[in-house]
C-alpha positions as CSV (number, residue, x, y, z in Angstrom):
1,M,-4.0,-15.8,-15.8
2,Y,-2.1,-12.9,-14.4
3,I,0.0,-13.5,-11.3
4,G,2.1,-10.8,-9.6
5,M,4.2,-10.6,-6.5
6,W,5.7,-7.8,-4.3
7,V,9.4,-8.2,-3.8
8,H,11.6,-6.0,-1.6
9,P,15.0,-4.8,-3.0
10,R,16.9,-6.8,-0.4
11,H,15.8,-9.9,-2.3
12,L,17.0,-8.4,-5.6
13,C,20.7,-7.8,-4.7
14,L,23.2,-9.3,-7.0
15,D,24.0,-12.3,-4.7
16,V,20.3,-13.4,-4.4
17,L,18.7,-12.0,-7.6
18,E,18.8,-15.1,-9.7
19,R,17.4,-17.3,-6.9
20,T,14.5,-14.8,-6.3
21,L,13.6,-14.6,-9.9
22,S,13.8,-18.4,-10.3
23,D,11.6,-18.9,-7.2
24,V,9.0,-16.4,-8.4
25,V,8.8,-17.9,-11.9
26,G,9.4,-21.6,-11.1
27,F,7.3,-22.0,-8.0
28,L,4.7,-19.3,-8.3
29,G,4.5,-19.0,-12.1
30,A,4.4,-15.2,-11.8
31,N,4.0,-12.7,-14.7
32,S,5.3,-9.7,-12.9
33,I,7.1,-8.4,-9.8
34,S,6.4,-5.2,-7.9
35,V,9.7,-3.7,-6.8
36,F,9.8,-1.2,-3.9
37,I,11.4,2.0,-5.1
38,N,11.6,3.8,-1.7
39,N,11.9,2.1,1.7
40,M,8.8,1.4,3.8
41,N,8.7,2.4,7.4
42,F,8.5,-1.1,8.8
43,T,11.1,-2.7,11.1
44,K,11.0,-6.0,9.2
45,M,12.0,-4.1,6.0
46,N,15.0,-2.5,7.5
47,L,17.6,-5.2,6.9
48,I,19.7,-4.1,4.0
49,L,22.2,-6.5,2.4
50,T,25.5,-5.6,0.9
51,Y,27.1,-7.6,-1.9
52,D,29.1,-9.9,0.5
53,N,25.8,-10.8,2.1
54,K,26.5,-9.0,5.4
55,S,23.8,-6.9,6.9
56,V,24.4,-3.3,7.7
57,G,24.3,-2.8,11.5
58,R,22.0,0.1,11.7
59,E,18.4,0.9,11.2
60,S,17.5,2.3,7.8
61,E,15.3,5.3,7.2
62,A,11.9,5.1,5.3
63,G,11.6,7.1,2.1
64,K,15.2,6.7,0.8
65,L,15.4,5.6,-2.8
66,Y,16.7,2.3,-4.0
67,F,18.0,3.8,-7.3
68,E,20.1,6.8,-8.3
69,P,17.7,9.8,-8.7
70,R,18.1,12.2,-11.6
71,H,18.1,15.5,-9.7
72,D,16.8,17.6,-12.6
73,F,13.3,16.3,-11.8
74,Y,13.4,17.7,-8.2
75,R,14.4,21.3,-9.0
76,A,10.9,22.5,-8.1
77,T,11.1,21.3,-4.5
78,S,13.5,21.9,-1.6
79,I,13.3,18.2,-0.7
80,R,16.4,16.5,-1.9
81,P,16.0,12.8,-2.9
82,Q,18.4,10.4,-1.1
83,R,19.6,7.0,-2.2
84,Y,20.7,4.2,0.0
85,K,24.5,4.1,-0.3
86,E,24.6,0.9,1.7
87,L,22.6,-1.0,-1.0
88,L,25.6,-1.1,-3.3
89,C,24.6,-4.2,-5.1
90,F,21.1,-3.3,-6.1
91,D,20.9,-1.9,-9.6
92,L,17.4,-1.2,-11.0
93,R,18.5,-1.4,-14.6
94,H,20.2,-4.8,-14.1
95,V,17.1,-6.1,-12.1
96,I,14.8,-5.0,-15.0
97,S,17.1,-6.7,-17.6
98,R,17.3,-10.0,-15.7
99,A,13.6,-10.0,-14.9
100,Y,12.8,-9.6,-18.6
101,S,15.0,-12.6,-19.3
102,Y,12.7,-14.7,-17.1
103,G,9.6,-13.3,-18.8
104,L,8.8,-11.0,-15.9
105,E,7.5,-7.5,-16.1
106,I,8.8,-4.9,-13.5
107,V,6.2,-2.8,-11.7
108,A,7.8,0.2,-9.7
109,H,6.1,0.5,-6.3
110,I,6.1,3.8,-4.5
111,N,5.1,4.4,-0.8
112,C,3.8,7.9,-1.4
113,L,3.1,9.5,2.0
114,N,4.7,7.1,4.5
115,M,8.3,8.2,4.3
116,T,10.9,9.9,6.5
117,L,12.2,13.3,5.3
118,N,14.9,15.3,6.9
119,N,12.7,18.1,8.1
120,M,9.7,17.7,10.4
121,K,8.0,20.7,8.7
122,Y,6.9,18.2,5.9
123,Y,5.1,15.9,8.4
124,M,1.4,15.6,9.1
125,V,0.5,16.9,12.5
126,D,-2.3,15.6,14.7
127,N,-4.7,17.7,16.8
128,V,-2.3,17.9,19.8
129,K,0.4,19.2,17.4
130,E,2.5,16.1,17.5
131,P,4.1,15.2,14.1
132,I,2.9,11.8,12.8
133,N,6.1,9.9,13.4
134,Y,4.3,7.0,15.1
135,G,2.9,4.1,13.3
136,G,4.9,5.2,10.3
137,A,6.4,8.6,9.4
138,W,3.7,10.4,7.3
139,V,4.1,13.6,5.3
140,C,1.3,15.9,4.4
141,P,-0.2,15.7,0.8
142,L,-1.2,19.4,1.0
143,N,2.3,20.5,1.7
144,P,3.4,22.0,-1.7
145,E,7.0,20.8,-1.2
146,V,5.9,17.2,-0.6
147,R,3.6,17.4,-3.6
148,R,6.3,18.7,-5.9
149,Y,8.7,16.0,-4.6
150,L,6.2,13.2,-5.4
151,L,5.5,14.5,-8.8
152,G,9.2,14.7,-9.5
153,L,9.6,11.1,-8.3
154,I,6.9,9.9,-10.7
155,E,8.5,11.8,-13.6
156,D,11.9,10.4,-12.7
157,L,10.6,6.8,-12.9
158,A,8.2,7.4,-15.9
159,T,11.2,8.5,-18.1
160,R,13.2,5.4,-17.4
161,E,13.4,2.6,-19.9
162,D,11.4,-0.6,-19.5
163,I,9.2,0.6,-16.6
164,M,5.7,0.1,-17.9
165,E,3.7,0.5,-14.7
166,I,4.0,2.6,-11.5
167,E,2.1,1.2,-8.5
168,L,1.1,3.7,-5.8
169,G,0.6,2.7,-2.2
170,E,0.1,4.5,1.1
171,F,-1.2,7.7,-0.6
172,W,-4.0,7.8,1.9
173,H,-4.3,9.2,5.5
174,P,-2.7,7.1,8.3
175,I,-4.5,4.9,10.7
176,S,-2.3,5.6,13.7
177,P,-3.7,8.9,14.9
178,L,-7.3,7.5,14.9
179,M,-6.1,4.7,17.1
180,R,-4.9,7.3,19.7
181,N,-8.3,9.1,19.5
182,R,-6.7,11.9,17.4
183,I,-7.2,13.1,13.9
184,T,-5.0,14.5,11.1
185,C,-3.8,16.6,9.6
186,F,-3.8,19.9,11.6
187,C,-0.9,21.5,9.7
188,K,-1.3,25.1,8.4
189,Y,-1.9,23.9,4.9
190,C,-4.8,21.6,5.9
191,R,-6.4,24.2,8.2
192,I,-6.3,26.8,5.4
193,E,-7.7,24.3,2.9
194,A,-10.4,23.1,5.3
195,K,-11.5,26.6,6.0
196,S,-11.8,27.4,2.3
197,R,-14.3,24.4,2.2
198,N,-16.2,25.7,5.3
199,L,-14.9,22.8,7.4
200,N,-13.7,23.5,11.0
201,L,-11.2,20.7,11.9
202,S,-11.6,21.4,15.7
203,D,-15.3,21.0,15.3
204,V,-14.8,17.5,13.8
205,L,-13.0,16.4,17.0
206,S,-15.7,17.9,19.2
207,R,-18.4,16.0,17.3
208,I,-16.5,12.7,17.8
209,S,-16.2,13.5,21.6
210,R,-19.8,14.6,21.8
211,E,-21.2,11.3,20.3
212,H,-18.9,9.2,22.6
213,V,-17.8,7.5,19.4
214,M,-14.7,5.8,20.7
215,R,-16.5,4.5,23.8
216,K,-19.2,2.9,21.6
217,I,-16.6,1.4,19.3
218,Q,-14.6,0.1,22.2
219,K,-17.6,-1.8,23.5
220,I,-18.1,-3.6,20.2
221,I,-14.4,-4.4,19.9
222,L,-14.0,-5.8,23.4
223,H,-17.0,-8.0,22.8
224,R,-15.3,-9.6,19.9
225,E,-11.7,-9.3,21.1
226,D,-9.4,-12.2,20.4
227,K,-6.5,-13.2,22.8
228,E,-3.7,-12.0,20.6
229,E,-1.6,-9.0,21.8
230,P,-2.8,-6.0,19.8
231,F,-0.4,-3.7,18.0
232,E,-2.4,-0.5,18.3
233,E,-1.0,1.5,15.4
234,A,-1.1,-1.2,12.7
235,F,-3.6,-2.9,10.4
236,T,-5.0,-5.4,13.0
237,F,-8.5,-6.8,13.1
238,R,-9.3,-4.6,16.1
239,N,-8.2,-1.4,14.2
240,Y,-10.1,-2.4,11.1
241,E,-13.2,-2.6,13.2
242,K,-12.5,0.8,14.8
243,L,-12.3,2.4,11.4
244,K,-15.5,0.7,10.1
245,W,-17.5,1.8,13.1
246,L,-16.1,5.3,13.2
247,G,-17.8,6.0,9.9
248,K,-21.1,4.6,11.2
249,F,-21.2,6.5,14.6
250,G,-19.1,9.6,14.0
251,N,-21.3,12.0,12.1
252,I,-18.2,13.3,10.3
253,E,-19.1,12.7,6.7
254,D,-17.8,16.1,5.7
255,F,-14.4,15.3,7.2
256,F,-14.2,12.1,5.3
257,N,-15.1,13.9,2.1
258,F,-12.4,16.5,2.8
259,R,-9.8,13.7,3.2
260,T,-11.1,12.0,0.0
261,D,-10.8,15.1,-2.1
262,I,-7.2,15.7,-0.9
263,V,-6.2,12.1,-1.8
264,T,-8.0,12.1,-5.1
265,E,-6.4,15.4,-6.3
266,L,-2.9,14.1,-5.4
267,L,-3.6,10.8,-7.2
268,D,-4.9,12.6,-10.3
269,D,-1.8,14.8,-10.6
270,M,0.6,11.8,-10.2
271,T,-1.3,9.7,-12.7
272,S,-1.4,12.6,-15.3
273,I,2.4,12.8,-15.3
274,A,2.9,9.1,-15.7
275,H,0.3,9.0,-18.6
276,D,2.2,11.9,-20.3
277,Y,5.1,9.4,-20.8
278,G,2.9,6.4,-21.7
279,V,3.3,4.7,-18.3
280,R,0.2,3.1,-16.8
281,V,-0.6,3.6,-13.1
282,S,-2.0,1.2,-10.6
283,T,-3.0,1.5,-6.9
284,I,-3.1,-0.7,-3.9
285,L,-6.2,-0.1,-1.8
286,P,-7.3,-1.2,1.7
287,P,-10.7,-3.1,1.9
288,P,-13.8,-1.1,1.1
289,D,-15.3,-1.2,4.6
290,I,-12.5,1.1,6.0
291,S,-11.6,3.0,2.8
292,K,-13.7,6.1,3.5
293,A,-12.1,6.8,6.9
294,L,-8.7,6.8,5.2
295,G,-9.8,9.2,2.4
296,I,-10.3,6.6,-0.3
297,D,-13.1,6.6,-2.8
298,Y,-13.0,3.4,-4.9
299,R,-15.0,4.7,-7.8
300,E,-13.1,8.0,-8.0
301,I,-9.7,6.2,-8.0
302,D,-11.0,3.6,-10.5
303,R,-11.8,6.5,-12.8
304,I,-8.3,8.0,-12.5
305,V,-5.9,5.1,-12.6
306,D,-5.5,2.1,-15.0
307,L,-5.6,-0.7,-12.5
308,V,-6.8,-1.2,-8.9
309,K,-5.4,-3.8,-6.6
310,P,-7.4,-4.1,-3.3
311,V,-5.3,-5.9,-0.7
312,L,-7.4,-8.1,1.5
313,F,-5.6,-9.1,4.7
314,Y,-7.4,-12.3,5.5
315,K,-5.2,-13.5,8.4
316,I,-5.2,-10.0,10.0
317,L,-8.9,-9.7,9.7
318,G,-9.7,-12.2,12.4
319,K,-9.3,-15.2,10.0
320,D,-12.9,-14.6,8.9
321,I,-13.3,-16.0,5.4
322,R,-16.9,-14.7,5.2
323,W,-15.6,-11.2,5.9
324,F,-12.9,-11.7,3.4
325,S,-15.4,-12.9,0.7
326,K,-17.7,-10.0,1.4
327,Q,-14.9,-7.4,1.0
328,C,-13.6,-9.1,-2.1
329,L,-17.1,-9.1,-3.7
330,R,-17.8,-5.5,-2.6
331,A,-14.5,-4.2,-4.0
332,R,-15.2,-5.9,-7.3
333,R,-18.7,-4.3,-7.6
334,L,-17.3,-0.9,-6.9
335,L,-14.8,-1.1,-9.8
336,K,-15.4,-0.9,-13.5
337,S,-11.9,-2.1,-14.4
338,E,-10.9,-5.7,-13.9
339,G,-8.0,-5.2,-11.5
340,Y,-6.3,-7.9,-9.4
341,P,-6.9,-8.6,-5.7
342,G,-3.9,-8.7,-3.4
343,V,-3.8,-11.7,-1.0
344,V,-1.4,-12.4,1.8
345,A,0.2,-15.8,2.1
346,L,2.4,-15.7,5.2
347,K,4.7,-18.5,6.3
348,S,2.7,-18.8,9.5
349,M,-0.5,-19.4,7.6
350,G,-1.8,-23.0,7.2
351,S,-2.4,-24.5,3.8
352,N,-6.1,-24.6,4.2
353,E,-6.2,-20.8,5.1
354,I,-4.2,-19.9,1.9
355,Q,-6.3,-22.2,-0.3
356,K,-9.6,-20.7,1.0
357,E,-8.2,-17.2,0.5
358,V,-7.0,-17.8,-3.0
359,E,-10.1,-19.6,-4.2
360,R,-12.5,-17.0,-2.8
361,A,-10.4,-14.2,-4.5
362,L,-10.4,-16.0,-7.8
363,K,-14.1,-16.7,-7.7
364,V,-14.7,-13.0,-7.8
365,W,-11.6,-11.7,-9.7
366,R,-11.2,-14.2,-12.5
367,K,-8.3,-12.8,-14.4
368,G,-5.5,-12.6,-11.9
369,I,-4.1,-12.2,-8.4
370,M,-1.3,-10.4,-6.5
371,V,0.7,-12.1,-3.8
372,Y,2.1,-10.1,-0.8
373,S,5.0,-10.8,-0.6
374,Y,8.2,-12.8,-1.5
375,S,9.8,-12.2,1.9
376,L,6.7,-13.4,3.8
377,T,5.9,-16.4,1.6
378,S,7.8,-19.7,1.7
379,I,8.4,-21.8,-1.4
380,D,5.8,-24.4,-0.4
381,K,3.2,-21.7,0.0
382,M,4.1,-20.3,-3.5
383,E,3.7,-23.8,-5.0
384,L,0.3,-24.1,-3.2
385,I,-0.9,-20.8,-4.6
386,R,0.1,-21.9,-8.1
387,E,-1.7,-25.2,-7.6
388,C,-4.9,-23.4,-6.5
389,I,-4.8,-21.2,-9.5
390,T,-4.2,-24.1,-11.9
391,S,-7.0,-26.1,-10.3
392,Y,-9.3,-23.2,-10.5
393,G,-8.5,-22.8,-14.2
394,K,-9.3,-26.4,-14.9
395,I,-12.6,-26.2,-13.0
396,K,-13.5,-23.0,-14.9
397,R,-12.7,-24.6,-18.3
398,R,-14.8,-27.7,-17.4
399,F,-17.9,-25.6,-16.9
400,L,-17.3,-23.5,-20.0
401,F,-17.0,-26.3,-22.5
């Protein structure tokens, strides 16, 4: 059975590399690790370690690369790739070499649109003309410079030895503007493209206001609200619910289709380049219930890429195992390829929660599982996941023979 795990480069520096690989293989029994190639825009990911195990005393920027880029691949764009100079002890080639010695395959993970660039002109813009630098720093997929940069990044990775898979994440539209009752993107490229498809972006906003969509959604959310302090621009249970009901009440199907076309075209271009070099492409996807609002069509993406990995945040989704099971089953039915579901096993989660999550995922997706992520999962939780997978395998064999 396939087992994969996401690992941030801070856990792959020279002074901790062997321990990380040993944990992932010894306690989890993993077959592969997904390595972040560019930094995510999350505070918890911003602690960068130097070789002497001292942390750099400043906040890092999202989007910077964890490897030395080959600048020839970025000639078509004015965006210059930047590497973290502070991460002196992380060497991608060495990590790949050591991972192979443990029997692990390296998957290169790219955060496509959630990244900081030097110039605000590349950013998405909401309907009040504010750059999307809240809830992440998001660049526009229709901006030709951004598009050329991403295609160059894919080619840069695809031509490197021993990278057999590129995993794409956050290539969809951000959740944060919708949580502020705003929509994106209103940059000149999006307005021109929308107009060519007979879509008026200002009219979309009017329709949302006219139907009192957010007020209806708020009533539903407040009725089910838990006592936890909400983080309004993140993937919380409350915000998942908003996205789900927005599609039901909003009467903005044409807007969702517009978003989906943009995302699908970008994904198609990136996948074609990787395939030219014989590298397979996989994607991480949010649960099906909210995918349309973010510009994601499961079936279209399944047609384009080699492998789909829906990430099902059980703990964030109100700890509702029935909802988790429903999303897991729905995602599986939408996809022709086998794929692997991503499950979250946080240190704060109890053993029973993790066991339920893993067992439900394996019941639907029988050939493998992805675990998110090494930095959030303790050793005892990794052992528990491996035990669940082993037990499931024994039960399955008992019924088969």
